[in-house]
N, CA, C, O and the ligand as a Tripos MOL2 file, in Angstrom:
@<TRIPOS>MOLECULE
protein
  269   267    68     0     0
PROTEIN
NO_CHARGES

@<TRIPOS>ATOM
      1 N         -10.1970   33.6890  -23.6020 N.3       1 MET1
      2 CA        -11.1400   32.6820  -23.7510 C.3       1 MET1
      3 C         -12.0260   32.4960  -22.5380 C.2       1 MET1
      4 O         -11.5380   32.2400  -21.4370 O.2       1 MET1
      5 N         -13.3380   32.6260  -22.7360 N.am      2 THR2
      6 CA        -14.1900   32.5360  -21.5330 C.3       2 THR2
      7 C         -14.8560   31.1700  -21.5140 C.2       2 THR2
      8 O         -15.0050   30.5090  -22.5410 O.2       2 THR2
      9 N         -15.2390   30.7850  -20.3540 N.am      3 MET3
     10 CA        -15.9000   29.4580  -20.1840 C.3       3 MET3
     11 C         -17.3000   29.7070  -19.6650 C.2       3 MET3
     12 O         -17.5030   30.4450  -18.7010 O.2       3 MET3
     13 N         -18.2530   29.0820  -20.3160 N.am      4 SER4
     14 CA        -19.5800   29.1590  -19.8460 C.3       4 SER4
     15 C         -19.8150   28.1960  -18.6580 C.2       4 SER4
     16 O         -19.5950   26.9870  -18.7300 O.2       4 SER4
     17 N         -20.2600   28.8000  -17.6080 N.am      5 GLN5
     18 CA        -20.4820   27.8950  -16.4610 C.3       5 GLN5
     19 C         -21.9470   27.9460  -16.0890 C.2       5 GLN5
     20 O         -22.4900   28.9850  -15.7140 O.2       5 GLN5
     21 N         -22.5660   26.7840  -16.2080 N.am      6 LEU6
     22 CA        -24.0630   26.7450  -16.0760 C.3       6 LEU6
     23 C         -24.4300   25.7430  -15.0310 C.2       6 LEU6
     24 O         -24.1820   24.5460  -15.1780 O.2       6 LEU6
     25 N         -25.0130   26.2240  -13.9920 N.am      7 VAL7
     26 CA        -25.4580   25.3200  -12.8820 C.3       7 VAL7
     27 C         -26.9310   25.2180  -12.8980 C.2       7 VAL7
     28 O         -27.6600   26.2080  -12.9570 O.2       7 VAL7
     29 N         -27.3580   23.9850  -12.8450 N.am      8 TYR8
     30 CA        -28.8510   23.7570  -12.8350 C.3       8 TYR8
     31 C         -29.2890   23.3360  -11.4380 C.2       8 TYR8
     32 O         -28.5440   22.7300  -10.6680 O.2       8 TYR8
     33 N         -30.4810   23.6740  -11.1670 N.am      9 SER9
     34 CA        -30.9940   23.3340   -9.9290 C.3       9 SER9
     35 C         -31.8980   22.0600   -9.9700 C.2       9 SER9
     36 O         -32.3590   21.5780   -8.9350 O.2       9 SER9
     37 N         -32.1140   21.5750  -11.1120 N.am     10 GLY10
     38 CA        -32.8020   20.2840  -11.2230 C.3      10 GLY10
     39 C         -34.2030   20.3620  -11.7150 C.2      10 GLY10
     40 O         -34.8250   19.3130  -11.8760 O.2      10 GLY10
     41 N         -34.7720   21.5440  -11.9750 N.am     11 LYS11
     42 CA        -36.1180   21.5930  -12.4860 C.3      11 LYS11
     43 C         -36.0540   21.6650  -13.9940 C.2      11 LYS11
     44 O         -35.3250   22.4750  -14.5660 O.2      11 LYS11
     45 N         -36.8490   20.7830  -14.6430 N.am     12 SER12
     46 CA        -36.8320   20.6510  -16.0990 C.3      12 SER12
     47 C         -37.3340   21.9620  -16.7380 C.2      12 SER12
     48 O         -36.9740   22.2690  -17.8750 O.2      12 SER12
     49 N         -38.1000   22.6760  -16.0670 N.am     13 SER13
     50 CA        -38.6170   23.9730  -16.6590 C.3      13 SER13
     51 C         -37.4880   24.9450  -16.8070 C.2      13 SER13
     52 O         -37.5180   25.7880  -17.7030 O.2      13 SER13
     53 N         -36.4580   24.8550  -15.9340 N.am     14 LEU14
     54 CA        -35.2960   25.7360  -16.0330 C.3      14 LEU14
     55 C         -34.4240   25.3960  -17.2230 C.2      14 LEU14
     56 O         -33.7540   26.2680  -17.7750 O.2      14 LEU14
     57 N         -34.4280   24.1320  -17.6220 N.am     15 ILE15
     58 CA        -33.6730   23.7340  -18.7760 C.3      15 ILE15
     59 C         -34.1810   24.4270  -19.9850 C.2      15 ILE15
     60 O         -33.3850   24.9900  -20.7370 O.2      15 ILE15
     61 N         -35.5230   24.4230  -20.2310 N.am     16 GLN16
     62 CA        -36.0650   24.9990  -21.4130 C.3      16 GLN16
     63 C         -35.8080   26.5230  -21.3620 C.2      16 GLN16
     64 O         -35.5410   27.1470  -22.3880 O.2      16 GLN16
     65 N         -35.8900   27.0820  -20.2060 N.am     17 ASP17
     66 CA        -35.6440   28.5180  -20.0820 C.3      17 ASP17
     67 C         -34.2700   28.8210  -20.5110 C.2      17 ASP17
     68 O         -34.0710   29.7790  -21.2590 O.2      17 ASP17
     69 N         -33.3120   28.0820  -20.0980 N.am     18 PHE18
     70 CA        -31.9380   28.2590  -20.3860 C.3      18 PHE18
     71 C         -31.7010   28.0660  -21.9060 C.2      18 PHE18
     72 O         -30.9840   28.8780  -22.4920 O.2      18 PHE18
     73 N         -32.2170   27.1240  -22.5120 N.am     19 VAL19
     74 CA        -31.9380   26.8190  -23.9350 C.3      19 VAL19
     75 C         -32.4620   27.9550  -24.7510 C.2      19 VAL19
     76 O         -31.8290   28.3210  -25.7410 O.2      19 VAL19
     77 N         -33.5660   28.5290  -24.4070 N.am     20 LEU20
     78 CA        -34.1930   29.5630  -25.2160 C.3      20 LEU20
     79 C         -33.4930   30.9310  -25.0450 C.2      20 LEU20
     80 O         -33.5400   31.7600  -25.9540 O.2      20 LEU20
     81 N         -32.8740   31.1590  -23.9370 N.am     21 LYS21
     82 CA        -32.4530   32.5250  -23.6800 C.3      21 LYS21
     83 C         -30.9710   32.7660  -23.7420 C.2      21 LYS21
     84 O         -30.4970   33.8960  -23.6310 O.2      21 LYS21
     85 N         -30.2440   31.6750  -23.9210 N.am     22 THR22
     86 CA        -28.7620   31.7980  -23.9470 C.3      22 THR22
     87 C         -28.1870   31.3910  -25.3150 C.2      22 THR22
     88 O         -28.9030   30.8990  -26.1870 O.2      22 THR22
     89 N         -26.9650   31.5960  -25.4640 N.am     23 GLU23
     90 CA        -26.2870   31.2910  -26.7140 C.3      23 GLU23
     91 C         -26.3740   29.7690  -26.9250 C.2      23 GLU23
     92 O         -26.3660   28.9940  -25.9690 O.2      23 GLU23
     93 N         -26.4570   29.3580  -28.2260 N.am     24 PRO24
     94 CA        -26.7460   27.9660  -28.5850 C.3      24 PRO24
     95 C         -25.5840   27.0490  -28.2820 C.2      24 PRO24
     96 O         -25.0170   26.4380  -29.1880 O.2      24 PRO24
     97 N         -25.2260   26.9490  -27.0210 N.am     25 ILE25
     98 CA        -24.0840   26.1090  -26.6760 C.3      25 ILE25
     99 C         -24.3540   24.6170  -26.9610 C.2      25 ILE25
    100 O         -23.4380   23.8770  -27.3180 O.2      25 ILE25
    101 N         -25.6060   24.1850  -26.8020 N.am     26 PHE26
    102 CA        -25.9400   22.7910  -27.0480 C.3      26 PHE26
    103 C         -26.0030   22.4530  -28.4990 C.2      26 PHE26
    104 O         -25.9600   21.2810  -28.8740 O.2      26 PHE26
    105 N         -26.1040   23.4510  -29.3160 N.am     27 LEU27
    106 CA        -26.1260   23.1650  -30.7750 C.3      27 LEU27
    107 C         -24.8160   22.7470  -31.3240 C.2      27 LEU27
    108 O         -24.7230   22.1550  -32.3990 O.2      27 LEU27
    109 N         -23.7410   23.0780  -30.5350 N.am     28 ARG28
    110 CA        -22.4300   22.7720  -31.0110 C.3      28 ARG28
    111 C         -21.7980   21.5270  -30.3400 C.2      28 ARG28
    112 O         -20.6130   21.2210  -30.4680 O.2      28 ARG28
    113 N         -22.6760   20.8650  -29.6370 N.am     29 THR29
    114 CA        -22.0990   19.6910  -28.9250 C.3      29 THR29
    115 C         -23.0770   18.4880  -29.1570 C.2      29 THR29
    116 O         -24.2180   18.6300  -29.5980 O.2      29 THR29
    117 N         -22.5390   17.3470  -28.8290 N.am     30 ASP30
    118 CA        -23.3560   16.1770  -28.9570 C.3      30 ASP30
    119 C         -23.9610   15.8280  -27.6110 C.2      30 ASP30
    120 O         -24.4860   14.7280  -27.4350 O.2      30 ASP30
    121 N         -23.8970   16.7270  -26.6810 N.am     31 ALA31
    122 CA        -24.5160   16.5480  -25.3710 C.3      31 ALA31
    123 C         -25.9960   16.7620  -25.4460 C.2      31 ALA31
    124 O         -26.5530   17.6470  -24.7970 O.2      31 ALA31
    125 N         -26.6020   15.9710  -26.2160 N.am     32 HIS32
    126 CA        -28.0430   16.1720  -26.3730 C.3      32 HIS32
    127 C         -28.8110   15.7650  -25.1110 C.2      32 HIS32
    128 O         -29.9320   16.2170  -24.8770 O.2      32 HIS32
    129 N         -28.1820   14.9010  -24.3040 N.am     33 GLU33
    130 CA        -28.7530   14.6070  -23.0790 C.3      33 GLU33
    131 C         -28.0010   15.4060  -21.9220 C.2      33 GLU33
    132 O         -26.7730   15.4780  -21.8900 O.2      33 GLU33
    133 N         -28.7760   15.9620  -21.0390 N.am     34 LEU34
    134 CA        -28.0860   16.7360  -19.9740 C.3      34 LEU34
    135 C         -27.6570   15.7660  -18.8790 C.2      34 LEU34
    136 O         -28.2790   15.6730  -17.8210 O.2      34 LEU34
    137 N         -26.5980   15.0620  -19.1630 N.am     35 THR35
    138 CA        -26.0190   14.1670  -18.1820 C.3      35 THR35
    139 C         -24.4580   14.3630  -18.1500 C.2      35 THR35
    140 O         -23.8240   14.8190  -19.1020 O.2      35 THR35
    141 N         -23.9330   13.9880  -17.0090 N.am     36 CYS36
    142 CA        -22.4850   14.0820  -16.8440 C.3      36 CYS36
    143 C         -21.7330   13.3240  -17.8420 C.2      36 CYS36
    144 O         -22.0500   12.1630  -18.1010 O.2      36 CYS36
    145 N         -20.6990   13.9460  -18.4500 N.am     37 TYR37
    146 CA        -19.9050   13.3060  -19.4470 C.3      37 TYR37
    147 C         -19.2250   12.1040  -18.9450 C.2      37 TYR37
    148 O         -18.9650   11.1630  -19.6940 O.2      37 TYR37
    149 N         -18.9130   12.1120  -17.6210 N.am     38 VAL38
    150 CA        -18.1580   11.0210  -17.0490 C.3      38 VAL38
    151 C         -19.0400    9.8830  -16.4740 C.2      38 VAL38
    152 O         -18.8960    8.7100  -16.8170 O.2      38 VAL38
    153 N         -19.8980   10.2770  -15.6390 N.am     39 CYS39
    154 CA        -20.7280    9.2170  -14.8630 C.3      39 CYS39
    155 C         -22.1710    9.1320  -15.3740 C.2      39 CYS39
    156 O         -22.9440    8.2910  -14.9140 O.2      39 CYS39
    157 N         -22.5270    9.9850  -16.3060 N.am     40 LYS40
    158 CA        -23.8660    9.9960  -16.9620 C.3      40 LYS40
    159 C         -25.0390   10.2510  -16.0160 C.2      40 LYS40
    160 O         -26.1960    9.9820  -16.3370 O.2      40 LYS40
    161 N         -24.6880   10.7950  -14.8100 N.am     41 LYS41
    162 CA        -25.7660   11.2230  -13.9500 C.3      41 LYS41
    163 C         -26.2890   12.5450  -14.4670 C.2      41 LYS41
    164 O         -25.5420   13.3630  -15.0020 O.2      41 LYS41
    165 N         -27.5710   12.7370  -14.2990 N.am     42 GLY42
    166 CA        -28.1250   13.9800  -14.8540 C.3      42 GLY42
    167 C         -29.1010   14.6020  -13.8860 C.2      42 GLY42
    168 O         -29.1880   14.2750  -12.7020 O.2      42 GLY42
    169 N         -29.8630   15.5680  -14.5110 N.am     43 LEU43
    170 CA        -30.7580   16.3460  -13.6610 C.3      43 LEU43
    171 C         -31.8240   15.4080  -12.9980 C.2      43 LEU43
    172 O         -32.3110   15.6870  -11.9020 O.2      43 LEU43
    173 N         -32.1520   14.3390  -13.6690 N.am     44 GLN44
    174 CA        -33.1790   13.4480  -13.1290 C.3      44 GLN44
    175 C         -32.6550   12.7870  -11.8590 C.2      44 GLN44
    176 O         -33.4350   12.2790  -11.0520 O.2      44 GLN44
    177 N         -31.3250   12.7920  -11.6800 N.am     45 ASP45
    178 CA        -30.7410   12.1910  -10.5040 C.3      45 ASP45
    179 C         -30.5000   13.2620   -9.3930 C.2      45 ASP45
    180 O         -29.9640   12.9900   -8.3190 O.2      45 ASP45
    181 N         -30.9340   14.4750   -9.7380 N.am     46 GLY46
    182 CA        -30.7710   15.5620   -8.6760 C.3      46 GLY46
    183 C         -29.3250   16.0640   -8.7500 C.2      46 GLY46
    184 O         -28.8220   16.6310   -7.7800 O.2      46 GLY46
    185 N         -28.6640   15.8690   -9.8680 N.am     47 THR47
    186 CA        -27.2660   16.2860  -10.0590 C.3      47 THR47
    187 C         -27.1710   17.6530  -10.7470 C.2      47 THR47
    188 O         -27.8020   17.8600  -11.7830 O.2      47 THR47
    189 N         -26.3950   18.5830  -10.1900 N.am     48 SER48
    190 CA        -26.1290   19.8480  -10.8360 C.3      48 SER48
    191 C         -25.0430   19.6440  -11.9030 C.2      48 SER48
    192 O         -24.0270   19.0060  -11.6270 O.2      48 SER48
    193 N         -25.2360   20.1640  -13.0850 N.am     49 LEU49
    194 CA        -24.3830   20.0020  -14.1630 C.3      49 LEU49
    195 C         -23.7220   21.3310  -14.5590 C.2      49 LEU49
    196 O         -24.3450   22.3910  -14.5040 O.2      49 LEU49
    197 N         -22.4720   21.2480  -14.9490 N.am     50 THR50
    198 CA        -21.7320   22.5090  -15.4000 C.3      50 THR50
    199 C         -21.1650   22.1870  -16.7900 C.2      50 THR50
    200 O         -20.6600   21.0950  -17.0540 O.2      50 THR50
    201 N         -21.2730   23.1570  -17.6250 N.am     51 ALA51
    202 CA        -20.6980   23.0580  -19.0120 C.3      51 ALA51
    203 C         -19.2460   23.3420  -18.9640 C.2      51 ALA51
    204 O         -18.8060   24.2480  -18.2550 O.2      51 ALA51
    205 N         -18.4820   22.5840  -19.7080 N.am     52 LYS52
    206 CA        -17.0080   22.7540  -19.7310 C.3      52 LYS52
    207 C         -16.5280   22.4040  -21.0970 C.2      52 LYS52
    208 O         -16.9820   21.4340  -21.7040 O.2      52 LYS52
    209 N         -15.5500   23.2420  -21.6140 N.am     53 THR53
    210 CA        -15.0210   22.9280  -22.8290 C.3      53 THR53
    211 C         -13.8910   21.8730  -22.7660 C.2      53 THR53
    212 O         -12.8670   22.1220  -22.1300 O.2      53 THR53
    213 N         -14.0500   20.7710  -23.3770 N.am     54 LEU54
    214 CA        -13.0260   19.7150  -23.2970 C.3      54 LEU54
    215 C         -12.6400   19.2360  -24.7360 C.2      54 LEU54
    216 O         -13.4560   18.7370  -25.5110 O.2      54 LEU54
    217 N         -11.3560   19.4300  -25.0100 N.am     55 ASP55
    218 CA        -10.9340   19.0530  -26.3640 C.3      55 ASP55
    219 C         -11.7750   19.7240  -27.4400 C.2      55 ASP55
    220 O         -12.1610   19.0820  -28.4170 O.2      55 ASP55
    221 N         -12.0570   20.9910  -27.2710 N.am     56 SER56
    222 CA        -12.7950   21.7860  -28.2000 C.3      56 SER56
    223 C         -14.3000   21.4390  -28.2970 C.2      56 SER56
    224 O         -15.0350   21.9080  -29.1670 O.2      56 SER56
    225 N         -14.6900   20.5940  -27.3490 N.am     57 LYS57
    226 CA        -16.1040   20.2170  -27.3560 C.3      57 LYS57
    227 C         -16.7020   20.6670  -26.0110 C.2      57 LYS57
    228 O         -16.0390   20.7360  -24.9760 O.2      57 LYS57
    229 N         -17.9690   20.9600  -26.1070 N.am     58 ASN58
    230 CA        -18.6710   21.3360  -24.8290 C.3      58 ASN58
    231 C         -19.3100   20.1180  -24.2220 C.2      58 ASN58
    232 O         -20.1490   19.4670  -24.8440 O.2      58 ASN58
    233 N         -18.9250   19.8200  -23.0440 N.am     59 VAL59
    234 CA        -19.4880   18.6830  -22.3520 C.3      59 VAL59
    235 C         -20.0970   19.1320  -21.0690 C.2      59 VAL59
    236 O         -19.8260   20.2410  -20.6090 O.2      59 VAL59
    237 N         -20.9130   18.3030  -20.4740 N.am     60 MET60
    238 CA        -21.5230   18.5700  -19.1670 C.3      60 MET60
    239 C         -20.8780   17.6890  -18.1720 C.2      60 MET60
    240 O         -20.6820   16.4900  -18.3720 O.2      60 MET60
    241 N         -20.5280   18.3670  -17.0130 N.am     61 LEU61
    242 CA        -19.9180   17.5850  -15.9090 C.3      61 LEU61
    243 C         -20.7350   17.8520  -14.6170 C.2      61 LEU61
    244 O         -21.2520   18.9480  -14.4000 O.2      61 LEU61
    245 N         -20.8200   16.8510  -13.8140 N.am     62 CYS62
    246 CA        -21.4950   16.9470  -12.5180 C.3      62 CYS62
    247 C         -20.5580   17.6460  -11.5630 C.2      62 CYS62
    248 O         -19.4270   17.9780  -11.9180 O.2      62 CYS62
    249 N         -21.0280   17.8690  -10.3510 N.am     63 GLU63
    250 CA        -20.3020   18.5520   -9.3230 C.3      63 GLU63
    251 C         -18.9550   17.7580   -9.0140 C.2      63 GLU63
    252 O         -17.8960   18.3610   -8.8390 O.2      63 GLU63
    253 N         -19.0520   16.4420   -8.9590 N.am     64 LYS64
    254 CA        -17.9280   15.6500   -8.6030 C.3      64 LYS64
    255 C         -16.8540   15.6740   -9.6770 C.2      64 LYS64
    256 O         -15.6700   15.7230   -9.3440 O.2      64 LYS64
    257 N         -17.2140   15.6420  -10.9220 N.am     65 HIS65
    258 CA        -16.3080   15.5400  -12.0280 C.3      65 HIS65
    259 C         -15.8820   16.8740  -12.6310 C.2      65 HIS65
    260 O         -15.0450   16.8990  -13.5340 O.2      65 HIS65
    261 N         -16.4210   17.9450  -12.1680 N.am     66 PHE66
    262 CA        -16.0410   19.2770  -12.7280 C.3      66 PHE66
    263 C         -14.7520   19.7500  -11.9990 C.2      66 PHE66
    264 O         -14.8450   20.3880  -10.9490 O.2      66 PHE66
    265 N         -13.6120   19.4560  -12.5240 N.am     67 GLU67
    266 CA        -12.3770   19.9210  -11.9290 C.3      67 GLU67
    267 C         -11.4030   20.2150  -13.0160 C.2      67 GLU67
    268 O         -10.2760   20.6270  -12.7400 O.2      67 GLU67
    269 ZN        -20.0310   12.9330  -13.0060 Zn       68 ZN68
@<TRIPOS>BOND
     1     1     2 1
     2     2     3 1
     3     3     4 2
     4     3     5 am
     5     5     6 1
     6     6     7 1
     7     7     8 2
     8     7     9 am
     9     9    10 1
    10    10    11 1
    11    11    12 2
    12    11    13 am
    13    13    14 1
    14    14    15 1
    15    15    16 2
    16    15    17 am
    17    17    18 1
    18    18    19 1
    19    19    20 2
    20    19    21 am
    21    21    22 1
    22    22    23 1
    23    23    24 2
    24    23    25 am
    25    25    26 1
    26    26    27 1
    27    27    28 2
    28    27    29 am
    29    29    30 1
    30    30    31 1
    31    31    32 2
    32    31    33 am
    33    33    34 1
    34    34    35 1
    35    35    36 2
    36    35    37 am
    37    37    38 1
    38    38    39 1
    39    39    40 2
    40    39    41 am
    41    41    42 1
    42    42    43 1
    43    43    44 2
    44    43    45 am
    45    45    46 1
    46    46    47 1
    47    47    48 2
    48    47    49 am
    49    49    50 1
    50    50    51 1
    51    51    52 2
    52    51    53 am
    53    53    54 1
    54    54    55 1
    55    55    56 2
    56    55    57 am
    57    57    58 1
    58    58    59 1
    59    59    60 2
    60    59    61 am
    61    61    62 1
    62    62    63 1
    63    63    64 2
    64    63    65 am
    65    65    66 1
    66    66    67 1
    67    67    68 2
    68    67    69 am
    69    69    70 1
    70    70    71 1
    71    71    72 2
    72    71    73 am
    73    73    74 1
    74    74    75 1
    75    75    76 2
    76    75    77 am
    77    77    78 1
    78    78    79 1
    79    79    80 2
    80    79    81 am
    81    81    82 1
    82    82    83 1
    83    83    84 2
    84    83    85 am
    85    85    86 1
    86    86    87 1
    87    87    88 2
    88    87    89 am
    89    89    90 1
    90    90    91 1
    91    91    92 2
    92    91    93 am
    93    93    94 1
    94    94    95 1
    95    95    96 2
    96    95    97 am
    97    97    98 1
    98    98    99 1
    99    99   100 2
   100    99   101 am
   101   101   102 1
   102   102   103 1
   103   103   104 2
   104   103   105 am
   105   105   106 1
   106   106   107 1
   107   107   108 2
   108   107   109 am
   109   109   110 1
   110   110   111 1
   111   111   112 2
   112   111   113 am
   113   113   114 1
   114   114   115 1
   115   115   116 2
   116   115   117 am
   117   117   118 1
   118   118   119 1
   119   119   120 2
   120   119   121 am
   121   121   122 1
   122   122   123 1
   123   123   124 2
   124   123   125 am
   125   125   126 1
   126   126   127 1
   127   127   128 2
   128   127   129 am
   129   129   130 1
   130   130   131 1
   131   131   132 2
   132   131   133 am
   133   133   134 1
   134   134   135 1
   135   135   136 2
   136   135   137 am
   137   137   138 1
   138   138   139 1
   139   139   140 2
   140   139   141 am
   141   141   142 1
   142   142   143 1
   143   143   144 2
   144   143   145 am
   145   145   146 1
   146   146   147 1
   147   147   148 2
   148   147   149 am
   149   149   150 1
   150   150   151 1
   151   151   152 2
   152   151   153 am
   153   153   154 1
   154   154   155 1
   155   155   156 2
   156   155   157 am
   157   157   158 1
   158   158   159 1
   159   159   160 2
   160   159   161 am
   161   161   162 1
   162   162   163 1
   163   163   164 2
   164   163   165 am
   165   165   166 1
   166   166   167 1
   167   167   168 2
   168   167   169 am
   169   169   170 1
   170   170   171 1
   171   171   172 2
   172   171   173 am
   173   173   174 1
   174   174   175 1
   175   175   176 2
   176   175   177 am
   177   177   178 1
   178   178   179 1
   179   179   180 2
   180   179   181 am
   181   181   182 1
   182   182   183 1
   183   183   184 2
   184   183   185 am
   185   185   186 1
   186   186   187 1
   187   187   188 2
   188   187   189 am
   189   189   190 1
   190   190   191 1
   191   191   192 2
   192   191   193 am
   193   193   194 1
   194   194   195 1
   195   195   196 2
   196   195   197 am
   197   197   198 1
   198   198   199 1
   199   199   200 2
   200   199   201 am
   201   201   202 1
   202   202   203 1
   203   203   204 2
   204   203   205 am
   205   205   206 1
   206   206   207 1
   207   207   208 2
   208   207   209 am
   209   209   210 1
   210   210   211 1
   211   211   212 2
   212   211   213 am
   213   213   214 1
   214   214   215 1
   215   215   216 2
   216   215   217 am
   217   217   218 1
   218   218   219 1
   219   219   220 2
   220   219   221 am
   221   221   222 1
   222   222   223 1
   223   223   224 2
   224   223   225 am
   225   225   226 1
   226   226   227 1
   227   227   228 2
   228   227   229 am
   229   229   230 1
   230   230   231 1
   231   231   232 2
   232   231   233 am
   233   233   234 1
   234   234   235 1
   235   235   236 2
   236   235   237 am
   237   237   238 1
   238   238   239 1
   239   239   240 2
   240   239   241 am
   241   241   242 1
   242   242   243 1
   243   243   244 2
   244   243   245 am
   245   245   246 1
   246   246   247 1
   247   247   248 2
   248   247   249 am
   249   249   250 1
   250   250   251 1
   251   251   252 2
   252   251   253 am
   253   253   254 1
   254   254   255 1
   255   255   256 2
   256   255   257 am
   257   257   258 1
   258   258   259 1
   259   259   260 2
   260   259   261 am
   261   261   262 1
   262   262   263 1
   263   263   264 2
   264   263   265 am
   265   265   266 1
   266   266   267 1
   267   267   268 2
@<TRIPOS>SUBSTRUCTURE
     1 MET1         2 RESIDUE 1 A MET
     2 THR2         6 RESIDUE 1 A THR
     3 MET3        10 RESIDUE 1 A MET
     4 SER4        14 RESIDUE 1 A SER
     5 GLN5        18 RESIDUE 1 A GLN
     6 LEU6        22 RESIDUE 1 A LEU
     7 VAL7        26 RESIDUE 1 A VAL
     8 TYR8        30 RESIDUE 1 A TYR
     9 SER9        34 RESIDUE 1 A SER
    10 GLY10       38 RESIDUE 1 A GLY
    11 LYS11       42 RESIDUE 1 A LYS
    12 SER12       46 RESIDUE 1 A SER
    13 SER13       50 RESIDUE 1 A SER
    14 LEU14       54 RESIDUE 1 A LEU
    15 ILE15       58 RESIDUE 1 A ILE
    16 GLN16       62 RESIDUE 1 A GLN
    17 ASP17       66 RESIDUE 1 A ASP
    18 PHE18       70 RESIDUE 1 A PHE
    19 VAL19       74 RESIDUE 1 A VAL
    20 LEU20       78 RESIDUE 1 A LEU
    21 LYS21       82 RESIDUE 1 A LYS
    22 THR22       86 RESIDUE 1 A THR
    23 GLU23       90 RESIDUE 1 A GLU
    24 PRO24       94 RESIDUE 1 A PRO
    25 ILE25       98 RESIDUE 1 A ILE
    26 PHE26      102 RESIDUE 1 A PHE
    27 LEU27      106 RESIDUE 1 A LEU
    28 ARG28      110 RESIDUE 1 A ARG
    29 THR29      114 RESIDUE 1 A THR
    30 ASP30      118 RESIDUE 1 A ASP
    31 ALA31      122 RESIDUE 1 A ALA
    32 HIS32      126 RESIDUE 1 A HIS
    33 GLU33      130 RESIDUE 1 A GLU
    34 LEU34      134 RESIDUE 1 A LEU
    35 THR35      138 RESIDUE 1 A THR
    36 CYS36      142 RESIDUE 1 A CYS
    37 TYR37      146 RESIDUE 1 A TYR
    38 VAL38      150 RESIDUE 1 A VAL
    39 CYS39      154 RESIDUE 1 A CYS
    40 LYS40      158 RESIDUE 1 A LYS
    41 LYS41      162 RESIDUE 1 A LYS
    42 GLY42      166 RESIDUE 1 A GLY
    43 LEU43      170 RESIDUE 1 A LEU
    44 GLN44      174 RESIDUE 1 A GLN
    45 ASP45      178 RESIDUE 1 A ASP
    46 GLY46      182 RESIDUE 1 A GLY
    47 THR47      186 RESIDUE 1 A THR
    48 SER48      190 RESIDUE 1 A SER
    49 LEU49      194 RESIDUE 1 A LEU
    50 THR50      198 RESIDUE 1 A THR
    51 ALA51      202 RESIDUE 1 A ALA
    52 LYS52      206 RESIDUE 1 A LYS
    53 THR53      210 RESIDUE 1 A THR
    54 LEU54      214 RESIDUE 1 A LEU
    55 ASP55      218 RESIDUE 1 A ASP
    56 SER56      222 RESIDUE 1 A SER
    57 LYS57      226 RESIDUE 1 A LYS
    58 ASN58      230 RESIDUE 1 A ASN
    59 VAL59      234 RESIDUE 1 A VAL
    60 MET60      238 RESIDUE 1 A MET
    61 LEU61      242 RESIDUE 1 A LEU
    62 CYS62      246 RESIDUE 1 A CYS
    63 GLU63      250 RESIDUE 1 A GLU
    64 LYS64      254 RESIDUE 1 A LYS
    65 HIS65      258 RESIDUE 1 A HIS
    66 PHE66      262 RESIDUE 1 A PHE
    67 GLU67      266 RESIDUE 1 A GLU
    68 ZN68       269 GROUP 0 **** ****
């Protein structure tokens, strides 16, 4: 089982680029907002997010909460 690990640099243009070119990970999750699953900080806060499978769901976690 592999885990998709996606780190963003904070530019919104990169988000669109990612969504179009990679497997539809976001279509299988309710993480419609790119914010941390725990603290809700997102790209707009300058936070890098990483996708992680949690309880069979894909969630986004910031650098602090990705462990
Ligand atoms: Zn967090």
